[in-house]
C-alpha positions, 0 to 999 in steps of 0.5 A: 232224288226229288227230295235231294233236289228240293234240299240241294237248291236252297242249301247251295244258295245258303252256302253261297251266302255264308261265304260272304259273311266276313265282308258284311256288317251292320249299316244304315237302317240296321242301326235304328233297330240296334238302337231300339233294342236297347229299350224295352221289349215293347219296342218290337211293336213300335215299327220301323219307317211305318212297317211292323217288324217284330222278328227283326227286332227280336233277332237284333236284340238277341244278337246284341245281348247274346253275341255282341256286335263285333260279328253278326252271326245270328243275324246272318244265319237268320238272313240265310234262312229267310232267303232259303224260305223265300226260294222254297216258297216260290218253287212250291207255289209254281209246282202247285200251279203245274210247273215241273219240279226242275223248272219250278226250282230253277225259276225260283232260283232265278228270281231269288238271286235276282240281279236287277233286284239283288238288294234283298239277297245281299243286305241282311236287314231284308230278312224280315221282308224275306220271311214275310214273302216266304210266309205269304208263299207258303200260305198260297201253297196251302190255298192251292192244295186239295185240303180245304178244311178248318185246319187249313184255313187256320194255317193260312190265317197264322201264316198271314199274321206271321207275314204282317208281323215280319213286315206289315208293308210287303205283307199287303202285297203278298196278301193280295196274291193269297186273297185272290187265290182264296176268293176264287178257289175256296168256299166263302166260309173258309175264305172268311175263316182264313182272312179275318185274323190277318185283316184284323191285325193289319187294320189294327196296325194301320189304325194304331201303329206308327205309319212313318213319314208320308210324303206325296209326289205328283201324279206324273212322278208316280206314273213314271216310277210305276211304269219303269218299275213294272217294265224293269221287273219284267225285263229282268226275268229274261236277263235284261237290264243292268245295275253296274252304272247305277251302283258304281256310277260308271258307264256300262253296257246292259246285258241285252243291248236294249233299254231296260224298259223295252226289254220289259215290254218285249217280255210282257208282250211275248208272255201275253202272246203265249197265254193267249195262244194257250187260252185259244187252244183251251190249254189253261185250266181254271187254277192256272187262270186264277193264278195268272190273275192273282199274280198280276193283281199282286204285281199291279197293286205292289207297283201302285203302292210303291209308286205312291209311297216311294216315288218321292224318294227314289228316282226311276233311274235308281230302281235297278238293283233295288229290292222293289224290282224283285218284289214285282218280278216275283209275282209276275213270274208266279203269274206267267210261268204256269200259264206259259208252261200250260200253253206250250205243253203238247200232247206229244211227250217227245216235244214236251221233253225238247221244250223242257230242255230248252226251258232249263237252258233258258233259265240257266242262261237268265241266271248267268246273265243276271249274275253280272248285275247281281255282283255290283249290288253285292259289292256296293253293300260290302263297301258300305258296310266296310266303311261304317264298320271302320268308323265305328271301330275308330270311335270305339278306340277314341272312347276307350282312350278318352278325350284327354284334359280339356276336352269332352265327348260330343254325344251328338256327334255323328262319326259317319253322317253320310253313310250312317246318319242313325249312329251318334257317339252317345249310341256307341257309348251305350253299346260299349257300356252294354258290352256289345262293342268291347275295346278289342273291337277298336282300330287306330283312329285318325286325327279327324275322328278324334276331332269329331268325337272330342270337343273342347270342354265347357261348363255344363256340357252334357254328352246328350246335348242336342242329340238328334 
């Protein structure tokens, strides 16, 4: 039964995601990866917006070369696997920190299909980050085990290197969590054996890799961003907040009739109170305390790093629904959930059963509340994908039919500059020549698209002229 439960939870999530397949397609950053896939295999080490993303490059290249870009079969299967791996990794860490199996699986379910940060589970491009976090959680699971051997240290090192390869940016946040656990639970010789390889790889990327665009923001801007991110993430763990108004740009009532930041502050205050109660009663063992410190360190570091690197780009009001909220919420959950369970555990088994049933009901309630926030994020992603797909299909038709006498193809033209600035006509020409976008993929194009793709011919014009 226990094995069946461990299989059923992630499998149910994968089957749910599988039903969304027809409503999704490539959009935004995915097209940068597709464009790179037309080049040399060494492009896998070129990075994306300052992040090393080797598995993503390989998967998008194989999708284009093996299956074409009409569908996204391979990408979607890998995306489903990444979400399941992340979910299992969270549950395994919670279990090793003393959370009962059912509560661990439910808590992992809540923070995986997390409405306040639903972008990670609706946008397939997040597969690299999901795999990165999963690798970090599996490494933490090994750290929390009883086997402290050279083989275990090698496995931890390999998982952390894999995390860096999957997404070098988020791997640093997960690495903080694993490093704190290692530093306080393992002998120093094994700590060094576990961390030297990922530290070397990470340092090598920072020194020689493409670090992307670095834009600074004022301290006040970063502080407001960090405060709101931390509190919104915490509030989402008890079902607080809303994403509908941000995504659909229409007013909507929050799931809990309080400001999102107040809900987060109440959640943090309550959790802290429970932990203090447990500490005063001497109910927290050393491993639980270290887990609390590791989770809080990762959440605080992640918040500060995101504030420094993203506050110039994203207003605090746009945080609900974004991937950043889920990342911080995960580590807050890993910090507080085991400590709260230990604090509220009673010597009387009957009271424990009652408390366990209440916790199960509470987690189910939070999951249901957050679904109301999750669905608008999913709809937003589907609408974006549908519009980009339609514009690409129209360009395929125009290119297949030709521009006609006296007109030429404008290679630098962007068929959807607002929704997909990464796509120009020259890229779509290359993909058609590659066979990734066959003529049957096209749909009738309106005159407006014909005017975008085709321009009056002039002497010496080249399709790649002024291509961004």
